C-alpha positions in Angstrom: 208.0 -76.6 -37.7 206.1 -76.6 -34.5 208.1 -73.8 -32.9 209.1 -71.9 -36.0 212.2 -72.0 -38.1 214.8 -71.3 -35.5 217.8 -72.1 -37.6 216.5 -70.5 -40.8 216.1 -73.8 -42.7 213.8 -72.2 -45.3 216.5 -69.6 -46.1 219.1 -72.3 -46.5 217.0 -74.5 -48.7 215.8 -71.5 -50.8 219.5 -70.5 -51.3 220.5 -73.7 -53.1 221.9 -72.6 -56.5 223.2 -75.9 -57.9 222.6 -79.5 -56.9 223.2 -82.8 -58.4 223.1 -86.5 -57.3 226.6 -87.7 -56.8 225.7 -91.0 -55.4 222.6 -93.1 -54.7 221.7 -91.0 -51.6 224.1 -88.1 -51.9 223.5 -84.6 -53.3 226.3 -82.1 -53.7 226.2 -78.5 -54.9 226.4 -74.9 -53.9 224.2 -72.7 -51.7 223.9 -68.9 -51.4 224.0 -68.2 -47.7 223.1 -64.5 -48.0 219.4 -65.4 -47.3 220.2 -67.7 -44.4 219.5 -66.5 -40.9 222.4 -64.8 -39.1 221.1 -66.7 -36.0 222.4 -69.9 -37.6 225.8 -68.4 -38.3 226.4 -66.0 -35.3 230.2 -65.9 -35.6 230.2 -64.7 -39.2 228.4 -61.4 -38.5 226.8 -59.7 -41.5 226.8 -62.4 -44.2 226.5 -59.7 -46.9 229.9 -58.4 -46.0 231.5 -61.7 -47.2 230.7 -60.7 -50.8 230.7 -63.3 -53.5 232.3 -65.9 -51.3 229.1 -66.5 -49.3 227.0 -66.7 -52.5 228.5 -70.1 -53.6 229.3 -72.2 -50.6 229.7 -75.9 -51.3 227.4 -78.4 -49.6 227.0 -82.2 -49.4 223.8 -83.8 -48.2 223.3 -87.5 -47.5 219.8 -89.0 -47.3 218.7 -92.3 -45.7 216.7 -95.0 -47.5 213.5 -93.1 -46.8 215.0 -89.9 -48.4 215.3 -88.0 -45.0 218.2 -85.7 -44.5 220.7 -87.4 -42.2 224.0 -85.6 -42.9 224.7 -82.1 -44.1 228.0 -80.3 -44.5 228.4 -76.7 -45.6 231.6 -75.0 -46.5 235.1 -76.0 -47.4 237.7 -74.4 -45.2 240.5 -74.9 -47.7 238.4 -73.3 -50.5 236.6 -70.7 -48.3 238.6 -70.0 -45.2 236.1 -67.2 -44.2 233.3 -69.7 -43.8 234.0 -72.5 -41.3 232.7 -75.9 -42.2 229.4 -76.7 -40.6 228.2 -80.3 -40.1 224.8 -81.4 -39.2 223.8 -85.0 -38.4 220.2 -86.0 -37.9 218.9 -89.4 -36.8 216.8 -91.5 -34.5 213.6 -90.3 -36.3 210.6 -91.0 -34.1 212.6 -92.5 -31.2 213.0 -91.1 -27.7 216.5 -89.8 -27.1 218.3 -89.7 -23.7 220.3 -86.5 -23.5 223.0 -86.1 -20.9 223.7 -82.7 -19.3 227.1 -81.3 -20.5 230.0 -81.0 -18.1 231.0 -77.5 -17.0 233.9 -77.4 -19.5 231.5 -78.2 -22.4 229.2 -75.2 -21.7 229.6 -72.1 -23.9 227.6 -68.9 -23.9 224.7 -68.9 -26.4 224.9 -66.1 -28.9 222.4 -63.3 -28.1 220.7 -63.7 -31.5 219.8 -67.3 -30.6 218.6 -66.2 -27.2 216.3 -63.6 -28.8 215.0 -66.2 -31.3 214.1 -68.7 -28.6 212.4 -65.9 -26.5 209.9 -65.2 -29.3 
């Protein structure tokens, strides 16, 4: 990545423990999040303190026709209430995107760990 791996994608991918095709363009399995950056999950604190739970978090990944990741969900709040479900959607590859500024009510403080990562 041009600016580094700010969300710890390498740790996430390296933590996949099981994976299987469940559809033409869908992969499901489990991932061990102990190696994932705490910057990516700032509200969970020390991931190691979650014990075995964090070592087998379910995920589902959907790919487009060109096999690019377009949807990712991590966690199952019914199965693992300690780990909130995280959704990631990617799209518009190679296209310019117009981004509107958030309204005042949509702005939340950025976790200090992310501020530090962006400052590097």
